[in-house]
PLY file of the C-alpha trace (Angstrom):
ply
format ascii 1.0
element vertex 387
property float x
property float y
property float z
element edge 386
property int vertex1
property int vertex2
end_header
-64.97 -43.25 24.93
-62.86 -42.21 27.93
-60.03 -44.53 26.66
-60.02 -42.81 23.25
-59.86 -39.29 24.94
-56.95 -40.45 27.09
-55.09 -41.68 24.02
-55.73 -38.42 22.15
-54.53 -36.39 25.17
-51.36 -38.42 25.35
-50.69 -37.92 21.63
-51.25 -34.20 21.88
-48.92 -33.91 24.93
-46.14 -35.88 23.10
-46.52 -33.53 20.07
-46.35 -30.46 22.17
-43.23 -31.61 23.97
-41.45 -32.46 20.63
-41.81 -28.90 19.24
-38.18 -27.65 19.30
-37.26 -24.36 20.88
-35.64 -21.66 18.75
-31.96 -22.47 18.53
-29.12 -20.04 19.33
-27.68 -18.42 16.30
-25.29 -15.64 15.12
-25.61 -13.83 11.74
-22.52 -11.89 10.63
-23.14 -9.99 7.30
-20.57 -10.03 4.58
-20.90 -6.23 4.44
-18.76 -4.30 6.99
-17.40 -0.85 7.59
-13.92 0.33 8.15
-13.06 3.28 10.43
-10.81 4.83 7.61
-12.83 3.46 4.76
-9.81 3.84 2.41
-9.96 0.28 0.99
-13.64 -0.58 0.72
-13.42 -0.50 -3.07
-10.27 -2.62 -3.26
-10.46 -6.10 -4.79
-9.33 -7.74 -1.50
-10.94 -5.25 0.84
-11.55 -7.92 3.47
-7.85 -8.42 3.94
-5.82 -6.46 6.53
-2.50 -4.87 5.39
0.25 -2.84 6.86
-1.20 0.59 6.17
-4.56 -0.56 7.76
-2.52 -1.58 10.80
-0.36 1.55 11.28
-3.30 3.85 10.51
-5.38 2.26 13.27
-8.18 0.94 11.12
-11.10 -0.72 12.81
-13.58 -3.16 11.24
-17.23 -2.95 12.25
-20.01 -5.55 11.84
-23.75 -5.20 12.60
-24.47 -8.67 13.79
-27.61 -10.44 14.97
-27.76 -12.97 17.77
-30.74 -15.17 18.81
-31.48 -17.03 22.06
-28.47 -15.34 23.86
-29.94 -15.20 27.41
-27.39 -16.19 29.96
-24.65 -16.50 27.33
-21.47 -14.45 26.56
-20.95 -13.16 22.94
-17.20 -13.44 22.03
-15.07 -13.02 19.00
-11.88 -15.13 18.77
-9.22 -15.06 16.16
-7.07 -18.06 14.98
-4.72 -18.85 12.09
-6.18 -20.84 9.30
-5.19 -24.26 10.76
-6.56 -23.45 14.29
-10.15 -24.27 15.39
-11.17 -21.73 17.98
-14.40 -23.60 18.85
-12.16 -26.09 20.71
-11.73 -24.97 24.28
-8.08 -25.98 24.60
-7.28 -23.64 21.70
-8.68 -20.71 23.63
-7.57 -21.43 27.20
-4.53 -22.63 29.10
-0.80 -22.72 28.20
-1.39 -24.26 24.80
-3.93 -21.67 23.54
-3.38 -20.72 19.86
-6.48 -18.44 19.50
-6.69 -14.88 20.85
-9.70 -12.96 22.18
-10.79 -9.80 20.36
-14.24 -8.98 21.73
-16.52 -10.02 24.55
-19.90 -8.75 25.86
-23.14 -9.96 27.56
-25.64 -9.25 24.80
-28.76 -7.33 25.85
-30.40 -7.23 22.32
-30.43 -9.13 19.07
-28.69 -6.36 17.13
-25.18 -6.23 18.45
-22.36 -4.13 16.91
-18.93 -5.74 16.92
-15.70 -3.74 16.28
-12.31 -5.30 15.76
-9.00 -3.30 15.52
-6.56 -4.41 12.98
-3.70 -3.89 15.48
-5.38 -6.47 17.88
-5.52 -9.03 14.98
-1.87 -8.40 14.34
-0.92 -8.77 17.91
-1.78 -12.51 17.95
-1.60 -13.41 21.65
0.35 -10.23 22.34
-0.44 -6.64 23.13
-2.00 -4.63 20.40
-0.85 -1.23 19.29
1.40 0.11 16.48
4.28 -2.14 17.47
2.24 -5.15 16.43
2.29 -3.82 12.82
6.04 -4.19 12.64
6.10 -7.91 12.71
8.29 -9.63 10.23
7.58 -13.34 11.03
4.56 -13.70 8.78
4.62 -15.42 5.31
5.43 -13.11 2.58
2.04 -13.72 1.03
0.26 -13.15 4.35
-1.47 -15.41 6.77
-5.07 -16.74 6.63
-7.05 -15.65 9.63
-10.47 -16.84 10.76
-12.64 -14.69 13.12
-15.00 -16.93 15.29
-18.14 -15.07 16.43
-19.39 -17.33 19.22
-22.10 -17.57 21.90
-20.28 -19.18 24.78
-21.47 -20.93 28.04
-18.70 -21.17 30.48
-15.76 -22.16 28.18
-17.92 -24.12 25.74
-18.93 -22.71 22.38
-22.70 -23.03 21.86
-23.02 -21.62 18.38
-20.37 -20.04 15.93
-20.24 -18.04 12.73
-16.93 -17.74 10.90
-15.63 -14.84 8.98
-12.38 -15.24 6.91
-9.71 -12.69 6.27
-5.95 -12.49 5.68
-3.30 -10.56 7.60
-0.49 -9.28 5.27
2.07 -6.91 6.72
4.88 -7.49 4.19
5.29 -6.37 0.70
7.08 -8.08 -2.22
10.78 -7.86 -2.79
11.99 -4.65 -4.57
12.68 -4.63 -8.26
16.19 -4.27 -9.55
18.01 -2.26 -12.28
16.07 0.96 -11.71
16.98 3.99 -13.91
15.37 7.33 -14.55
15.14 8.87 -18.02
14.55 12.64 -18.43
11.42 14.23 -19.75
9.70 17.56 -19.50
8.24 17.81 -16.05
8.45 14.14 -15.71
10.83 11.25 -15.30
10.55 7.93 -17.34
11.54 5.30 -14.73
12.37 1.66 -15.72
13.14 -1.41 -13.76
13.67 -5.14 -13.93
10.89 -7.18 -12.30
11.46 -9.33 -9.29
8.36 -11.63 -9.62
6.58 -13.26 -6.70
3.28 -15.07 -6.39
1.28 -12.20 -4.85
2.74 -9.45 -7.03
0.05 -7.14 -8.46
1.94 -4.02 -9.64
4.35 -1.28 -8.75
4.55 2.19 -7.25
7.01 4.94 -7.83
8.21 7.26 -5.04
9.90 10.62 -5.70
11.30 13.38 -3.57
13.46 16.41 -4.43
17.05 15.90 -3.66
19.14 17.85 -1.19
21.87 18.62 -3.80
23.38 22.01 -3.20
23.37 21.98 0.65
19.67 22.15 1.56
18.88 19.58 4.15
16.12 17.13 3.26
13.05 16.87 5.51
13.09 14.12 8.26
11.21 10.99 7.46
8.01 10.10 9.35
8.38 8.44 12.72
8.24 4.69 12.56
8.51 4.34 8.81
12.02 3.05 8.89
13.35 6.36 7.36
16.36 7.37 9.17
17.49 10.55 10.83
17.56 13.60 8.65
20.79 15.70 8.20
21.39 18.73 10.39
21.24 22.29 9.27
23.03 22.67 5.96
24.13 19.04 5.72
23.25 16.10 3.51
22.10 12.69 4.58
22.63 9.80 2.22
21.26 7.30 4.62
19.61 6.90 8.02
20.18 5.11 11.16
17.09 2.99 11.44
17.73 0.94 14.61
15.15 1.71 17.22
16.61 4.19 19.81
19.75 4.93 17.78
20.67 8.43 16.93
20.66 9.53 13.30
23.87 9.59 11.29
25.63 12.94 11.07
25.05 14.80 7.85
27.89 14.89 5.40
29.41 18.09 4.30
27.92 19.54 1.07
29.22 22.12 -1.23
26.81 24.71 0.23
26.68 24.02 3.86
28.48 22.62 6.95
28.10 19.20 8.14
24.96 18.53 10.02
24.69 17.32 13.61
22.63 14.27 12.77
18.92 13.59 12.98
16.68 11.43 15.16
16.49 7.77 14.51
13.69 5.93 12.82
12.36 2.60 14.02
11.96 0.51 11.00
15.51 -0.42 9.83
18.39 1.25 8.01
18.34 2.35 4.47
20.67 3.70 1.89
20.36 6.67 -0.43
22.14 7.70 -3.62
24.95 10.07 -3.10
24.30 11.71 -6.48
20.75 12.72 -5.33
20.69 12.45 -1.47
17.25 12.41 0.15
16.16 11.40 3.57
12.77 10.35 2.20
13.77 7.96 -0.56
15.93 5.30 0.82
16.54 1.76 -0.49
15.50 -1.14 1.54
12.85 0.59 3.72
9.05 0.92 3.61
8.23 3.87 1.44
6.15 6.74 2.89
2.84 7.00 0.94
3.26 10.80 0.94
6.02 10.49 -1.70
4.11 8.24 -4.19
4.42 9.81 -7.62
3.04 6.96 -9.97
1.66 3.49 -9.95
0.92 0.71 -12.46
-1.30 -2.33 -11.84
0.51 -4.96 -13.93
2.95 -7.72 -13.13
4.84 -7.37 -16.45
5.07 -3.60 -16.83
8.62 -2.47 -16.48
8.40 1.30 -16.85
6.16 4.24 -15.80
6.26 8.00 -15.80
6.44 10.20 -12.79
4.54 13.42 -13.83
4.00 16.94 -12.62
7.53 17.37 -11.49
9.55 20.63 -11.58
11.98 21.10 -14.41
15.53 21.62 -13.30
15.02 20.04 -9.81
17.05 16.94 -9.09
14.89 13.98 -7.83
15.58 10.80 -6.00
13.37 7.98 -7.24
12.68 4.50 -6.01
10.32 1.76 -7.09
8.40 -0.67 -4.85
6.45 -3.76 -5.72
2.93 -4.10 -4.56
1.08 -7.16 -3.44
-2.55 -8.36 -3.55
-3.22 -6.90 -0.15
-2.01 -3.39 -1.25
1.25 -3.43 0.56
4.21 -1.69 -0.93
7.38 -3.64 -0.36
10.79 -2.03 0.43
12.17 0.53 -1.98
14.62 -0.37 -4.72
18.00 1.10 -5.12
17.59 4.87 -5.66
17.94 6.36 -9.13
18.48 10.06 -9.89
16.94 12.28 -12.52
16.31 15.99 -13.19
13.28 16.85 -15.44
14.15 19.23 -18.30
12.40 21.28 -20.88
12.12 19.28 -24.06
12.58 21.41 -27.23
10.30 20.66 -30.15
11.02 21.53 -33.86
9.86 25.12 -33.78
11.67 25.91 -30.59
14.95 24.67 -32.14
14.11 26.52 -35.32
13.65 29.76 -33.46
16.86 29.37 -31.49
18.63 28.93 -34.70
17.38 32.38 -35.88
14.14 31.51 -37.52
11.31 34.07 -37.09
8.43 32.45 -38.88
5.37 30.77 -37.38
5.66 27.67 -39.61
3.79 28.66 -42.88
5.05 29.84 -46.18
3.53 33.33 -45.68
5.85 33.83 -42.80
9.05 33.43 -44.75
11.05 36.67 -44.59
13.09 38.19 -47.44
16.34 37.00 -45.95
15.08 33.45 -46.11
13.46 33.61 -49.58
16.51 32.21 -51.41
16.63 29.15 -49.18
12.79 28.74 -49.50
12.88 29.11 -53.23
15.56 26.43 -53.58
13.64 24.07 -51.47
10.48 24.71 -53.50
12.35 24.19 -56.66
13.82 20.89 -55.53
10.32 19.70 -54.58
9.04 20.56 -58.15
11.87 18.60 -59.76
11.14 15.61 -57.52
7.46 15.83 -58.52
8.35 15.82 -62.24
10.62 12.79 -61.87
7.95 10.86 -60.01
5.37 11.67 -62.82
7.77 10.36 -65.48
8.50 7.20 -63.76
4.76 6.51 -63.50
4.17 7.15 -67.14
0 1
1 2
2 3
3 4
4 5
5 6
6 7
7 8
8 9
9 10
10 11
11 12
12 13
13 14
14 15
15 16
16 17
17 18
18 19
19 20
20 21
21 22
22 23
23 24
24 25
25 26
26 27
27 28
28 29
29 30
30 31
31 32
32 33
33 34
34 35
35 36
36 37
37 38
38 39
39 40
40 41
41 42
42 43
43 44
44 45
45 46
46 47
47 48
48 49
49 50
50 51
51 52
52 53
53 54
54 55
55 56
56 57
57 58
58 59
59 60
60 61
61 62
62 63
63 64
64 65
65 66
66 67
67 68
68 69
69 70
70 71
71 72
72 73
73 74
74 75
75 76
76 77
77 78
78 79
79 80
80 81
81 82
82 83
83 84
84 85
85 86
86 87
87 88
88 89
89 90
90 91
91 92
92 93
93 94
94 95
95 96
96 97
97 98
98 99
99 100
100 101
101 102
102 103
103 104
104 105
105 106
106 107
107 108
108 109
109 110
110 111
111 112
112 113
113 114
114 115
115 116
116 117
117 118
118 119
119 120
120 121
121 122
122 123
123 124
124 125
125 126
126 127
127 128
128 129
129 130
130 131
131 132
132 133
133 134
134 135
135 136
136 137
137 138
138 139
139 140
140 141
141 142
142 143
143 144
144 145
145 146
146 147
147 148
148 149
149 150
150 151
151 152
152 153
153 154
154 155
155 156
156 157
157 158
158 159
159 160
160 161
161 162
162 163
163 164
164 165
165 166
166 167
167 168
168 169
169 170
170 171
171 172
172 173
173 174
174 175
175 176
176 177
177 178
178 179
179 180
180 181
181 182
182 183
183 184
184 185
185 186
186 187
187 188
188 189
189 190
190 191
191 192
192 193
193 194
194 195
195 196
196 197
197 198
198 199
199 200
200 201
201 202
202 203
203 204
204 205
205 206
206 207
207 208
208 209
209 210
210 211
211 212
212 213
213 214
214 215
215 216
216 217
217 218
218 219
219 220
220 221
221 222
222 223
223 224
224 225
225 226
226 227
227 228
228 229
229 230
230 231
231 232
232 233
233 234
234 235
235 236
236 237
237 238
238 239
239 240
240 241
241 242
242 243
243 244
244 245
245 246
246 247
247 248
248 249
249 250
250 251
251 252
252 253
253 254
254 255
255 256
256 257
257 258
258 259
259 260
260 261
261 262
262 263
263 264
264 265
265 266
266 267
267 268
268 269
269 270
270 271
271 272
272 273
273 274
274 275
275 276
276 277
277 278
278 279
279 280
280 281
281 282
282 283
283 284
284 285
285 286
286 287
287 288
288 289
289 290
290 291
291 292
292 293
293 294
294 295
295 296
296 297
297 298
298 299
299 300
300 301
301 302
302 303
303 304
304 305
305 306
306 307
307 308
308 309
309 310
310 311
311 312
312 313
313 314
314 315
315 316
316 317
317 318
318 319
319 320
320 321
321 322
322 323
323 324
324 325
325 326
326 327
327 328
328 329
329 330
330 331
331 332
332 333
333 334
334 335
335 336
336 337
337 338
338 339
339 340
340 341
341 342
342 343
343 344
344 345
345 346
346 347
347 348
348 349
349 350
350 351
351 352
352 353
353 354
354 355
355 356
356 357
357 358
358 359
359 360
360 361
361 362
362 363
363 364
364 365
365 366
366 367
367 368
368 369
369 370
370 371
371 372
372 373
373 374
374 375
375 376
376 377
377 378
378 379
379 380
380 381
381 382
382 383
383 384
384 385
385 386
């Protein structure tokens, strides 16, 4: 009897000792928030693009951690080929992963915020300067975010969230031209296809023809210095820290003294329609977007709601899957004009009617009668041919 009880006690003790404790875990939801929330409805809204970066966008996750006592909660980023769970990839001189977040969790529900600029920095200092990198692949670079509970330098448990960092747009289309319409320009181009091309955007700005100086481009966009008072600027000095090019003399004003430099590279305008805001070879300012098409094969689009009689500088940029606009094409010129329909031409020629027979005046009766007679003869001839 006592032996049986001893055996039972041993079995129960073994069973109790074999019950596993709850394991550490991290749950990262697929849903997240953006500080700017301007791309949550995009097809590739998990990706990070140039506009996200320069606008200071921040991704936020409401995560859950379990059994975190005595552990650090960290988020590391690495390129697609890097494994940030390996200690050597996070520490020392050979580190390839970079830290984005670290805390000692005090509750299961932990909010994590990651700035796009810090992802773009990649082992460097974050901030707007990180957005100007040009060393990434043209189609972007796969990035993995490692949400980890860490003991010392060892990863205890990990959840991975994948994204892509894409700061460059596709190359510009060629052969851009602008046809004239009423309050619009019909812009055409020749495609320059790439693997990540999704469509095109048109950018328009009134030209400075006549001596009015164009407005200066936004800081850091690569648009160069604007012309001084009364002058024209066909291009801009884009080198960081360089002064803007002096405005050339126009027919209506004296040469300008030169504007402040941009930081994104030099660009060229079109002398026939100079504008400091539409420059070939630079990133376009979203404020001047005037039309867009989401098609790889479309080769024309209309820029609408323009002002008749106003010269415009127009450029086209290709758009990639991440929503980046590439550099602007060569600049085309166009001036929307009023388009005359039939009755406008008729009235300019002296016609006073409204378009019906009852509106024909006596002076026009002979012409109208001849036309009516010709129609009657034509009808008789057609009837004979049928019979």
